[in-house]
C-alpha positions as CSV (number, residue, x, y, z in Angstrom):
1,M,-25.0,12.3,-17.3
2,Q,-21.9,13.8,-19.1
3,P,-18.5,14.4,-17.5
4,K,-17.8,17.5,-15.9
5,Q,-16.1,20.3,-18.2
6,G,-14.1,23.3,-17.4
7,I,-13.5,22.6,-13.8
8,R,-9.3,21.9,-13.8
9,C,-6.4,22.3,-16.2
10,Y,-5.1,19.0,-16.7
11,N,-4.7,18.5,-20.5
12,S,-2.8,22.1,-20.7
13,A,0.6,22.9,-20.5
14,K,-0.8,26.3,-19.6
15,C,-0.7,27.1,-15.7
16,A,-4.5,27.3,-13.8
17,K,-5.2,28.8,-10.3
18,I,-6.9,26.1,-8.0
19,S,-6.8,27.6,-4.2
20,G,-4.6,29.8,-5.1
21,Q,-1.6,27.7,-6.0
22,N,-0.2,27.1,-9.8
23,V,-1.2,23.7,-11.2
24,Q,0.5,22.8,-14.5
25,E,1.0,19.5,-16.6
26,V,4.5,18.1,-16.9
27,Q,5.9,15.1,-18.9
28,I,8.8,13.5,-17.8
29,P,11.1,11.3,-20.4
30,V,11.6,7.8,-20.1
31,P,13.0,5.4,-22.6
32,W,9.6,4.3,-24.0
33,G,7.7,7.8,-23.7
34,H,7.1,9.9,-21.0
35,V,5.8,9.9,-17.4
36,A,3.0,12.8,-17.1
37,G,1.9,14.7,-13.9
38,K,0.9,17.9,-12.4
39,W,3.0,20.2,-10.6
40,W,1.3,22.3,-7.8
41,G,3.0,25.6,-6.7
42,D,6.6,26.9,-7.5
43,S,8.2,24.5,-9.9
44,S,11.4,25.9,-9.2
45,V,11.6,24.2,-5.7
46,Q,12.1,20.9,-5.0
47,P,8.5,19.0,-4.5
48,V,6.8,16.5,-2.6
49,I,6.0,13.9,-4.7
50,G,2.3,11.8,-4.8
51,L,2.1,8.7,-5.5
52,H,-1.0,7.2,-6.5
53,G,-2.6,4.0,-6.2
54,L,-2.9,1.2,-8.5
55,E,-5.4,1.5,-11.5
56,D,-5.8,5.4,-10.5
57,N,-3.6,8.5,-11.6
58,A,-2.8,11.9,-10.1
59,N,-6.0,13.4,-9.8
60,T,-6.5,11.3,-6.7
61,F,-4.3,14.2,-5.3
62,D,-6.6,17.0,-6.6
63,T,-8.5,18.1,-3.5
64,L,-5.8,17.1,-1.3
65,A,-2.8,19.0,-2.5
66,P,-4.5,22.9,-2.5
67,L,-5.1,21.9,1.5
68,L,-1.0,21.0,1.7
69,S,1.0,23.8,3.0
70,A,4.4,22.5,1.1
71,P,5.6,25.0,-1.8
72,S,5.8,22.4,-4.1
73,F,3.8,19.4,-4.9
74,L,3.7,17.3,-8.0
75,A,1.6,14.2,-8.5
76,I,3.1,11.6,-11.4
77,D,0.8,9.1,-13.4
78,M,2.5,5.7,-13.1
79,T,3.5,4.0,-16.1
80,G,0.3,2.9,-17.7
81,H,-1.8,5.1,-15.9
82,G,-3.4,8.6,-16.6
83,L,-1.7,10.7,-19.3
84,S,1.9,8.6,-19.2
85,S,2.9,6.1,-21.6
86,H,2.1,2.6,-20.9
87,F,4.9,-0.1,-21.5
88,P,4.9,-1.9,-24.6
89,A,3.2,-4.8,-25.2
90,L,5.7,-7.1,-24.1
91,G,4.1,-8.6,-20.6
92,A,2.7,-7.7,-17.6
93,Y,4.1,-5.1,-15.1
94,H,6.0,-6.4,-12.2
95,F,5.8,-3.7,-8.7
96,V,9.9,-3.4,-9.3
97,D,8.8,-1.3,-12.4
98,F,7.2,1.1,-10.2
99,V,10.6,1.7,-8.2
100,I,12.8,1.8,-10.9
101,L,10.3,4.2,-12.3
102,L,10.7,6.8,-8.9
103,R,14.1,6.2,-8.8
104,R,14.1,7.5,-13.1
105,V,12.1,10.7,-11.9
106,A,14.1,11.5,-9.0
107,A,17.5,10.8,-11.5
108,H,16.0,13.1,-14.1
109,F,15.7,16.1,-11.8
110,K,19.0,15.2,-9.3
111,W,16.6,15.3,-6.3
112,T,17.9,13.4,-3.2
113,N,16.2,13.6,0.2
114,L,13.0,13.2,-1.2
115,S,9.8,13.5,0.6
116,L,7.2,11.3,0.1
117,I,3.2,11.0,-0.2
118,G,2.1,7.5,-1.1
119,H,-1.7,6.4,-1.3
120,S,-2.1,2.4,-1.1
121,F,0.0,0.9,-3.9
122,G,2.0,4.0,-4.2
123,S,2.2,3.8,-0.6
124,A,4.1,0.5,-0.6
125,L,5.7,2.1,-3.6
126,A,7.2,4.3,-1.5
127,F,7.3,1.7,1.4
128,V,10.2,0.0,-0.4
129,Y,11.9,2.8,-2.0
130,S,12.4,4.0,1.6
131,A,14.3,0.9,2.6
132,L,16.3,0.3,-0.9
133,F,16.8,3.6,-0.3
134,P,17.4,5.1,2.8
135,D,19.7,8.0,2.7
136,D,17.9,9.6,-0.2
137,V,14.4,10.1,1.5
138,D,13.8,12.7,4.3
139,A,9.9,12.0,5.0
140,Y,7.3,9.0,3.9
141,V,3.7,9.6,4.5
142,S,1.8,6.8,3.8
143,I,-2.1,6.9,3.7
144,D,-4.2,3.6,3.7
145,C,-0.8,1.7,2.8
146,A,-1.6,-1.7,0.5
147,R,2.1,-3.6,1.2
148,T,0.6,-6.1,3.2
149,L,-2.1,-6.8,0.5
150,M,0.3,-7.4,-1.8
151,M,1.6,-10.5,0.0
152,L,2.3,-13.4,-1.8
153,Q,2.5,-16.9,0.4
154,K,4.9,-19.5,-0.9
155,E,1.5,-21.9,-1.5
156,D,0.3,-19.3,-3.9
157,L,3.5,-19.0,-6.2
158,L,2.8,-21.6,-8.7
159,G,-0.8,-20.5,-9.0
160,V,-0.8,-17.0,-9.1
161,I,2.4,-17.5,-12.1
162,R,0.6,-20.1,-14.0
163,A,-2.9,-18.0,-14.1
164,T,-1.4,-15.1,-14.8
165,L,0.4,-15.9,-17.8
166,D,-2.9,-17.4,-19.2
167,R,-4.7,-14.2,-18.6
168,T,-1.9,-11.9,-19.8
169,L,-2.0,-13.8,-23.0
170,A,-5.6,-13.4,-23.4
171,I,-5.8,-9.7,-22.5
172,E,-3.0,-9.3,-25.5
173,E,-5.3,-11.1,-27.4
174,R,-7.8,-8.6,-26.5
175,L,-5.6,-5.5,-26.9
176,A,-5.7,-6.3,-31.0
177,H,-9.3,-5.2,-30.8
178,D,-11.4,-1.9,-29.7
179,P,-12.0,-1.3,-25.9
180,P,-15.2,-2.2,-24.5
181,S,-16.8,1.5,-24.6
182,Y,-19.3,2.9,-22.3
183,T,-21.4,6.1,-21.5
184,Y,-20.0,8.4,-18.9
185,E,-22.5,7.3,-16.4
186,E,-21.5,3.6,-17.0
187,L,-18.3,4.2,-16.4
188,R,-19.0,6.1,-13.7
189,A,-20.6,3.9,-12.0
190,L,-18.0,1.0,-12.9
191,V,-14.9,3.0,-11.4
192,H,-17.2,2.9,-8.2
193,A,-18.2,-0.3,-7.8
194,G,-14.7,-1.2,-8.6
195,S,-13.3,0.4,-5.8
196,R,-15.6,-1.6,-3.4
197,K,-17.7,2.3,-3.6
198,S,-14.6,3.6,-1.8
199,V,-14.3,6.3,-4.0
200,S,-17.3,8.5,-4.0
201,L,-19.4,8.9,-7.1
202,E,-17.8,12.8,-7.5
203,S,-14.5,11.7,-6.6
204,C,-15.0,9.4,-9.1
205,D,-15.7,12.6,-11.6
206,I,-12.4,13.1,-10.5
207,L,-10.5,10.2,-11.3
208,L,-12.2,9.8,-14.6
209,E,-11.2,13.2,-16.2
210,R,-7.4,11.9,-16.1
211,G,-8.4,8.2,-16.6
212,M,-10.7,8.0,-19.7
213,K,-10.8,8.6,-23.4
214,K,-13.8,9.2,-25.9
215,V,-13.9,6.6,-28.9
216,S,-13.8,8.5,-31.4
217,D,-14.7,13.0,-31.4
218,G,-18.2,13.2,-31.3
219,D,-18.9,10.2,-29.4
220,S,-20.8,10.0,-26.3
221,R,-19.3,6.6,-25.2
222,Y,-15.6,6.4,-23.5
223,F,-13.3,3.7,-22.6
224,L,-10.6,3.5,-19.2
225,S,-7.4,5.0,-20.4
226,R,-5.3,2.7,-18.0
227,D,-3.5,-0.1,-19.1
228,P,-5.4,-3.3,-18.7
229,L,-2.5,-5.8,-17.7
230,L,-2.2,-3.4,-15.2
231,K,-4.6,-5.8,-13.1
232,F,-2.5,-8.8,-13.1
233,R,-0.8,-10.2,-9.9
234,W,2.7,-10.2,-11.0
235,N,2.5,-6.4,-8.9
236,C,1.8,-8.7,-6.2
237,T,5.3,-10.4,-4.8
238,L,6.3,-9.1,-2.4
239,T,6.8,-11.3,0.8
240,E,6.4,-11.4,4.3
241,D,9.8,-11.5,5.2
242,F,10.8,-8.9,2.7
243,L,8.5,-6.3,3.9
244,L,9.5,-7.1,7.5
245,T,13.1,-6.7,6.3
246,C,12.0,-3.3,4.6
247,A,10.4,-1.7,7.5
248,S,13.4,-2.4,10.0
249,R,15.6,-0.1,7.2
250,I,13.7,3.0,6.7
251,K,15.4,6.0,8.6
252,C,13.5,8.6,7.4
253,R,10.3,10.0,9.5
254,V,7.3,7.6,8.7
255,L,3.6,9.2,9.1
256,S,1.1,6.6,8.8
257,I,-2.6,6.9,8.6
258,R,-4.7,4.4,8.1
259,A,-8.7,4.8,7.3
260,S,-11.6,3.6,9.7
261,R,-13.4,1.8,6.2
262,G,-10.3,0.8,4.5
263,F,-9.2,-2.1,3.1
264,L,-6.3,-3.5,5.6
265,H,-8.6,-4.2,8.6
266,G,-8.1,-8.3,10.1
267,G,-6.3,-11.4,9.6
268,K,-2.7,-11.9,8.3
269,P,-2.3,-8.5,6.6
270,E,-3.6,-6.4,9.3
271,E,-0.8,-8.7,11.7
272,V,2.2,-7.5,9.4
273,Y,1.0,-3.9,8.6
274,L,1.1,-3.6,12.7
275,H,4.5,-5.6,12.7
276,T,6.2,-3.2,10.3
277,L,5.1,-0.3,12.0
278,D,6.6,-1.4,15.3
279,L,9.9,-1.7,13.2
280,M,10.4,1.5,11.7
281,Q,12.3,4.1,13.5
282,Q,10.3,6.5,13.6
283,C,7.0,5.9,13.1
284,E,3.8,8.0,13.9
285,Y,0.4,6.1,13.3
286,H,-3.1,7.3,13.0
287,G,-6.1,6.2,12.5
288,V,-8.7,8.2,10.4
289,D,-12.3,7.8,10.0
290,G,-12.9,7.4,6.1
291,T,-12.9,5.0,3.4
292,H,-10.1,3.1,0.8
293,H,-9.9,7.0,-0.5
294,L,-10.2,9.2,2.0
295,H,-7.7,11.3,1.2
296,L,-9.8,12.1,-1.9
297,N,-13.0,12.2,-0.6
298,N,-11.8,14.2,2.5
299,P,-9.0,15.7,2.3
300,E,-9.8,18.2,5.0
301,R,-9.1,15.2,7.5
302,V,-6.0,13.9,6.9
303,A,-4.0,17.3,5.1
304,P,-3.3,19.1,8.7
305,L,-1.9,15.6,9.7
306,I,0.3,16.0,6.7
307,N,0.8,19.4,7.4
308,K,2.0,19.4,10.8
309,F,4.6,16.0,10.0
310,L,6.1,17.6,6.5
311,N,6.7,21.2,8.6
312,T,8.3,19.0,11.4
313,P,12.1,19.4,11.9
314,S,14.2,16.2,10.4
315,S,15.7,13.8,12.6
316,K,17.0,11.0,10.3
317,L,18.8,8.7,12.7
């Protein structure tokens, strides 16, 4: 099977039409290169910002964005993902690196009163950002948030650091050589399995259009373009106390959507997640049928909830 061609305008600065809305590629300068993004609608209007999950990319919003009633929507590729620059090979990523990245984007455009839609890791990012800068966020939509799946217990800390140090060095050594390559069908199956089959095979095609590269021109083999260093637990160093403190500081309106077949069910992560909902001052909660990637596989199930929420006048406390 070969990747689909001619469906969308992903790698061009030219605008295309998707469901009647313009969409264009953008690049935002950062000290190590650029942050790439896809901007739907009117780029003269401050957009709702979309934040994807770990190891996904901005295409995760491809099916949802055309259903949003917002006049402007910007989905960014976080550092090391999609078409964005990787960090220099100086070690693994940390969760705070992504919080700073969102701050850089807002500062670049001089935006305040942000409206954020985050999926999974992106939702955890929006959650922490909303707590750190409570006066700068107006609305936050959480789609199957992974914040409590990122909790690190104190007794696990030394073991995680030790394992991550060794694995980081091993990955850096591997990066000196060519990355593993696959046929398109193999890569598609790899992404499907790696998501615990949360991403449908059709949705894998959407993510891969922005998340793979050919080995060489004319070749029929591909490799994942995301940074391999994203896999490690440096990302996952949030504690229960930190998460609960964040929840109590969030003042903006919050819409929390949880998938019926998502990743957050049972045990301590679910218990702490539900506690964070209680602590947030203006939180609306909905359970929706679907997998962890329900916004990509079944956007029609979440778009009406998001549109109603975003169109509700702000009442920040």
